[in-house]
C-alpha positions in Angstrom: 0.0 0.0 0.0 2.9 2.3 0.6 3.9 2.1 -3.2 0.8 4.0 -4.6 1.9 7.5 -3.7 5.1 7.1 -5.6 3.4 5.6 -8.5 0.6 8.1 -8.9 1.5 11.2 -7.2 5.2 11.5 -8.3 4.3 12.4 -11.7 1.9 14.8 -10.5 4.3 16.5 -8.2 6.6 16.9 -11.3 3.7 18.5 -13.2 3.1 20.8 -10.3 6.8 21.8 -10.0 7.2 22.6 -13.6 3.8 24.5 -13.8 4.5 26.3 -10.7 8.0 27.2 -11.8 6.7 28.7 -15.1 3.9 30.6 -13.2 6.4 32.1 -10.6 8.9 33.5 -13.0 7.2 36.9 -13.5 6.8 37.3 -9.8 10.5 36.3 -9.3 11.6 38.7 -12.0 9.4 41.7 -10.8 10.3 41.4 -7.1 12.1 39.5 -4.4 10.1 36.3 -4.9 12.9 34.1 -6.2 12.7 32.0 -3.0 9.1 31.0 -4.0 10.5 29.8 -7.4 13.1 27.6 -5.6 10.5 26.4 -3.0 8.2 25.4 -5.9 10.9 22.9 -6.9 12.1 21.9 -3.6 8.9 20.6 -2.0 7.9 18.4 -4.9 11.3 17.1 -4.9 11.3 16.2 -1.2 7.9 14.6 -1.7 9.0 12.4 -4.6 12.2 11.3 -2.7 10.1 10.2 0.3 7.6 8.5 -1.6 10.3 6.7 -3.5 12.0 5.6 -0.2 8.6 4.4 1.1 8.0 2.3 -2.0 11.5 0.8 -1.8 10.9 0.0 1.9 7.6 -1.7 0.8 9.6 -4.4 -1.3 10.9 -6.2 1.8 9.2 -9.3 2.6 7.1 -9.4 -0.6 6.8 -12.4 -2.8 6.2 -10.3 -5.9 7.7 -7.0 -5.6 6.8 -5.8 -9.0 4.5 -2.9 -8.1 6.8 -1.3 -5.4 9.8 -1.7 -7.7 8.0 0.2 -10.6 6.8 2.8 -8.0 10.3 3.2 -6.8 11.7 3.6 -10.3 8.8 6.1 -11.3 9.5 8.3 -8.1 13.3 8.2 -9.0 12.6 9.2 -12.6 10.3 12.1 -11.7 12.7 13.3 -9.0 15.4 13.5 -11.8 12.8 15.5 -13.8 12.2 18.0 -11.0 16.0 18.3 -10.2 16.7 19.0 -13.8 14.1 21.7 -13.8 15.4 23.2 -10.8 19.0 23.1 -12.1 17.7 25.1 -15.1 16.1 27.7 -12.8 19.5 27.9 -10.8 21.5 28.5 -13.9 19.4 30.6 -16.0 18.2 33.8 -14.2 14.5 34.6 -14.1 15.1 38.0 -15.7 16.7 37.7 -19.1 17.9 41.1 -20.4 
């Protein structure tokens, strides 16, 4: 049962992070809201890592660990997606001249 959040909510967390990142760029450029832009990537990344760890722990003692294994790799993939989007926000400034 601990594998479902990693399987279903990790892609939604990545979608939220990317959407919120795009939506917060004008606010980060217009004022001192750059912390909100980074927070929009940090919280979903932490959620994906924790959900993936819980799914990995769910594999112990199971005869057929297929669902927790897929959930773990799904959370890992979307953690990388969020980290790549955050790295882009760190490298490229919000206000381009």
